[in-house]
ZAMARGU-4260 file (C-alpha; in steps of 0.2 Angstrom, whole numbers, plus 5000, padded with zeros to 4 digits):
<rodrens>
0) 4854/5189/4747 | 4855/5180/4730 | 4873/5176/4733 | 4870/5169/4750 | 4856/5158/4744
5) 4867/5152/4730 | 4882/5148/4742 | 4870/5140/4754 | 4863/5129/4740 | 4880/5123/4734
10) 4885/5119/4752 | 4869/5109/4754 | 4872/5099/4738 | 4890/5096/4744 | 4884/5089/4761
15) 4872/5077/4753 | 4885/5071/4741 | 4897/5069/4756 | 4884/5059/4766 | 4880/5047/4752
20) 4899/5042/4750 | 4903/5024/4754 | 4911/5022/4771 | 4921/5008/4779 | 4916/5002/4796
25) 4900/5012/4800 | 4898/5022/4816 | 4880/5028/4814 | 4871/5013/4819 | 4870/5007/4837
30) 4872/4989/4839 | 4859/4979/4850 | 4865/4968/4862 | 4863/4952/4852 | 4875/4943/4864
35) 4862/4944/4878 | 4848/4942/4865 | 4856/4926/4857 | 4861/4912/4869 | 4871/4898/4863
40) 4859/4885/4870 | 4845/4893/4860 | 4854/4890/4843 | 4845/4877/4833 | 4855/4862/4826
45) 4847/4865/4810 | 4854/4876/4797 | 4853/4894/4804 | 4842/4907/4796 | 4853/4921/4790
50) 4852/4939/4783 | 4869/4940/4775 | 4871/4938/4756 | 4885/4927/4757 | 4894/4918/4771
55) 4905/4903/4775 | 4912/4894/4790 | 4930/4886/4786 | 4938/4873/4797 | 4956/4879/4798
60) 4964/4861/4801 | 4956/4853/4786 | 4952/4868/4776 | 4935/4861/4773 | 4918/4870/4772
65) 4907/4867/4787 | 4893/4879/4780 | 4891/4890/4765 | 4879/4902/4757 | 4884/4909/4740
70) 4902/4906/4747 | 4910/4907/4729 | 4900/4922/4723 | 4910/4937/4719 | 4906/4952/4730
75) 4913/4968/4737 | 4922/4966/4753 | 4924/4984/4761 | 4937/4985/4775 | 4940/4966/4776
80) 4952/4971/4761 | 4964/4977/4775 | 4967/4959/4779 | 4977/4958/4762 | 4984/4976/4765
85) 4992/4970/4782 | 5000/4954/4774 | 5008/4964/4760 | 5015/4976/4773 | 5021/4963/4785
90) 5029/4953/4771 | 5038/4969/4763 | 5044/4980/4777 | 5051/4983/4794 | 5037/4989/4806
95) 5049/5001/4815 | 5051/5012/4800 | 5045/5030/4804 | 5036/5038/4790 | 5028/5055/4785
100) 5010/5056/4780 | 5006/5063/4763 | 4992/5075/4758 | 4984/5060/4748 | 4984/5049/4763
105) 4977/5063/4775 | 4964/5067/4763 | 4956/5050/4762 | 4939/5048/4767 | 4929/5035/4777
110) 4933/5028/4793 | 4950/5036/4799 | 4964/5035/4811 | 4964/5054/4810 | 4981/5058/4801
115) 4985/5075/4795 | 4998/5080/4781 | 5016/5080/4788 | 5012/5069/4803 | 5026/5057/4809
120) 5021/5039/4813 | 5029/5022/4813 | 5022/5008/4801 | 5018/4998/4817 | 5006/5011/4823
125) 4999/5013/4806 | 4996/4994/4806 | 4986/4996/4822 | 4976/5011/4815 | 4973/5000/4800
130) 4967/4984/4809 | 4959/4992/4825 | 4949/5007/4820 | 4950/5003/4801 | 4958/5018/4796
135) 4958/5022/4777 | 4971/5035/4779 | 4982/5023/4788 | 4979/5011/4773 | 4984/5024/4760
140) 4999/5029/4770 | 5005/5011/4771 | 5003/5008/4753 | 5013/5023/4749 | 5027/5019/4761
145) 5029/5001/4755 | 5026/5003/4736 | 5028/5021/4733 | 5010/5023/4726 | 4993/5016/4729
150) 4993/5008/4711 | 5009/5000/4714 | 5004/4992/4731 | 4988/4985/4724 | 4999/4976/4711
155) 5008/4968/4726 | 4991/4964/4733 | 4985/4955/4717 | 5002/4946/4715 | 5000/4939/4733
160) 4981/4935/4728 | 4989/4924/4713 | 5002/4916/4724 | 4988/4911/4736 | 4978/4904/4721
165) 4964/4917/4725 | 4957/4916/4707 | 4940/4925/4711 | 4949/4940/4721 | 4955/4957/4714
170) 4961/4972/4723 | 4960/4991/4717 | 4963/4999/4734 | 4972/4995/4751 | 4956/5001/4760
175) 4941/4993/4751 | 4930/5008/4747 | 4918/5003/4734 | 4925/4999/4716 | 4918/4988/4702
180) 4934/4979/4700 | 4937/4976/4718 | 4929/4960/4724 | 4933/4943/4732 | 4922/4928/4738
185) 4917/4923/4756 | 4927/4907/4753 | 4943/4915/4747 | 4942/4929/4761 | 4942/4914/4773
190) 4957/4906/4765 | 4966/4923/4764 | 4961/4925/4784 | 4968/4908/4787 | 4985/4912/4779
195) 4986/4929/4788 | 4982/4922/4805 | 4999/4912/4803 | 5008/4927/4804 | 5012/4930/4823
200) 5012/4949/4822 | 4996/4949/4812 | 4988/4937/4824 | 4993/4949/4839 | 4986/4964/4831
205) 4969/4958/4827 | 4967/4950/4844 | 4971/4967/4852 | 4955/4976/4860 | 4964/4993/4864
210) 4980/5000/4858 | 4989/5016/4860 | 4998/5023/4845 | 5010/5038/4845 | 5007/5052/4831
215) 5021/5066/4832 | 5025/5058/4849 | 5008/5061/4856 | 4997/5046/4862 | 4980/5041/4854
220) 4971/5026/4861 | 4962/5015/4848 | 4948/5003/4851 | 4945/4987/4840 | 4929/4988/4830
225) 4926/4969/4830 | 4911/4968/4842 | 4914/4950/4845 | 4932/4951/4852 | 4931/4949/4870
230) 4913/4946/4871 | 4910/4929/4863 | 4919/4914/4870 | 4935/4909/4860 | 4935/4924/4847
235) 4952/4930/4844 | 4950/4941/4828 | 4950/4947/4814 | 4941/4961/4804 | 4925/4971/4801
240) 4919/4982/4786 | 4906/4992/4779 | 4902/5001/4763 | 4886/5006/4754 | 4890/4993/4741
245) 4896/4979/4752 | 4884/4982/4766 | 4890/4976/4783 | 4904/4963/4784 | 4913/4953/4798
250) 4927/4940/4797 | 4929/4930/4814 | 4941/4917/4820 | 4936/4907/4834 | 4943/4892/4843
255) 4935/4881/4857 | 4944/4866/4862 | 4954/4858/4848 | 4942/4866/4835 | 4948/4881/4826
260) 4937/4890/4813 | 4934/4906/4803 | 4917/4913/4800 | 4914/4926/4786 | 4898/4935/4784
265) 4896/4947/4769 | 4882/4959/4764 | 4872/4959/4780 | 4858/4973/4780 | 4864/4980/4797
270) 4877/4979/4810 | 4865/4969/4821 | 4862/4956/4807 | 4881/4953/4804 | 4883/4951/4823
275) 4869/4939/4824 | 4873/4929/4809 | 4891/4927/4815 | 4885/4920/4832 | 4872/4909/4824
280) 4886/4902/4812 | 4899/4900/4825 | 4887/4891/4838 | 4880/4880/4824 | 4897/4874/4820
285) 4903/4870/4837 | 4887/4862/4841 | 4885/4851/4827 | 4903/4847/4822 | 4917/4837/4830
290) 4935/4831/4824 | 4936/4813/4818 | 4952/4805/4818 | 4954/4799/4800 | 4972/4793/4801
295) 4968/4781/4815 | 4952/4775/4807 | 4961/4771/4790 | 4977/4764/4799 | 4966/4752/4809
300) 4955/4746/4794 | 4970/4743/4783 | 4979/4733/4797 | 4964/4722/4801 | 4961/4720/4782
305) 4979/4714/4780 | 4978/4702/4794 | 4962/4694/4789 | 4967/4693/4770 | 4985/4687/4771
310) 4981/4674/4757 | 4970/4686/4746 | 4982/4689/4731 | 4986/4677/4718 | 5000/4684/4708
315) 5001/4674/4691 | 5019/4671/4687 | 5025/4678/4703 | 5039/4671/4714 | 5027/4674/4728
320) 5009/4678/4733 | 5012/4687/4748 | 5009/4706/4745 | 5008/4719/4758 | 4998/4735/4754
325) 4997/4753/4760 | 4988/4769/4758 | 4996/4781/4745 | 4994/4797/4756 | 5002/4806/4770
330) 4988/4803/4783 | 4997/4815/4795 | 4991/4829/4784 | 4972/4824/4785 | 4973/4817/4802
335) 4958/4826/4809 | 4943/4831/4799 | 4927/4839/4805 | 4911/4829/4803 | 4894/4831/4810
340) 4892/4822/4826 | 4877/4812/4821 | 4886/4805/4806 | 4902/4798/4814 | 4894/4781/4819
345) 4889/4779/4801 | 4907/4780/4795 | 4912/4764/4785 | 4926/4760/4773 | 4925/4751/4756
350) 4940/4743/4748 | 4940/4740/4729 | 4955/4729/4725 | 4958/4714/4713 | 4965/4698/4720
355) 4971/4692/4704 | 4988/4701/4699 | 5002/4697/4687 | 5020/4698/4691 | 5031/4708/4691
360) 5024/4720/4704 | 5035/4734/4710 | 5033/4744/4726 | 5022/4758/4724 | 5012/4751/4710
365) 4993/4756/4710 | 4982/4741/4716 | 4965/4749/4721 | 4955/4762/4729 | 4949/4765/4748
370) 4934/4774/4750 | 4927/4782/4766 | 4909/4785/4767 | 4896/4793/4780 | 4880/4787/4774
375) 4879/4791/4756 | 4892/4804/4756 | 4911/4800/4751 | 4921/4810/4764 | 4938/4803/4758
380) 4946/4793/4745 | 4964/4786/4744 | 4974/4775/4731 | 4981/4758/4738 | 4998/4754/4733
385) 5010/4739/4734 | 5021/4740/4749 | 5032/4726/4743 | 5039/4720/4726 | 5036/4703/4718
390) 5047/4698/4704 | 5042/4687/4689 | 5048/4668/4690 | 5062/4664/4680 | 5068/4647/4673
395) 5079/4643/4688 | 5064/4647/4699 | 5053/4634/4691 | 5067/4621/4693 | 5069/4625/4711
400) 5050/4623/4714 | 5051/4606/4704 | 5065/4600/4715 | 5055/4605/4731 | 5039/4597/4726
405) 5046/4581/4720 | 5062/4576/4731 | 5058/4557/4730 | 5057/4557/4712 | 5074/4566/4711
410) 5081/4554/4723 | 5076/4538/4713 | 5082/4545/4697 | 5099/4547/4704 | 5101/4531/4712
</rodrens>
């Protein structure tokens, strides 16, 4: 009897420990129907009240932040880690390769694809298992297949982070289970997501609601854990996450009309809160922001200024006073910027440039600064440079000017 009680006690302790382990992408909590609870028409145009510890909304066109809360604070990221995992796999392998599942992969806890030691599966199907059902076993199997081991794969993840200049991100696993040196920020996770979505294969996978993989030749249908995919207008990806340390996380990509944004919420207390916060941020952004054509505004302003100020410059010792100017920037790269709708009518330009110059002036010389304001906020700034050259007067030039100015005196002196 004592042996039985002892074994029962040990089993009980093991069960408690198992239940308190950090898992990715929780299944235990029922998600309330927040899509019915929150309607876009009820979203306030003021800053939304949020539960999430950190979050950000990033405009994909301009890479500017539309909204942020602790967006540059280092935090745990849970299974949103798998965005980086997927990128490293896609950039270092052929997805048609068939691999065998190791004992280490099969024994990985948390959310799982359901792999067993010795299973045969392609990297492509492992990727769907990674991104749809957030399989930690799939993550480890991918890491071992690409780099030979999890530590070596993490080296590739951190090399990629450095390449993308994610200076506040560090990876210690391909799945995202809690680790002190495994972290990112909401802002850098948004930048990483923007990069990942440029990969057409990744884009297709995270936008897939259901997919059937083949394990040992047998089919298994997977469902995407992203609760907003297929349920909220414009959502086309990308990844959920949960651990005890990170709490509930969700990265969402959403496009409506010509506006394309990424919303990251990290550290929500419940799955319901992460969903509500994501919806609030998305609706807030689409209701309050629209694109402003900065290129057209600057081009028109500079053209009008040049026309009205054709005699603006006085070039000392120069052969001419006629000087054309231009913006020293590729305006095509910043053509559209997102601005709050109510601020667009307040936009104005301020040109700081001196009319008194001294020759010689070379094409490309710095002349001044153009600043674009919206109320008291400086939204853009450009250097103004010379678009033409003006050389310095030489002795011959002075003589020619003299002859042009005094033709009658010249004639009298000759005859």
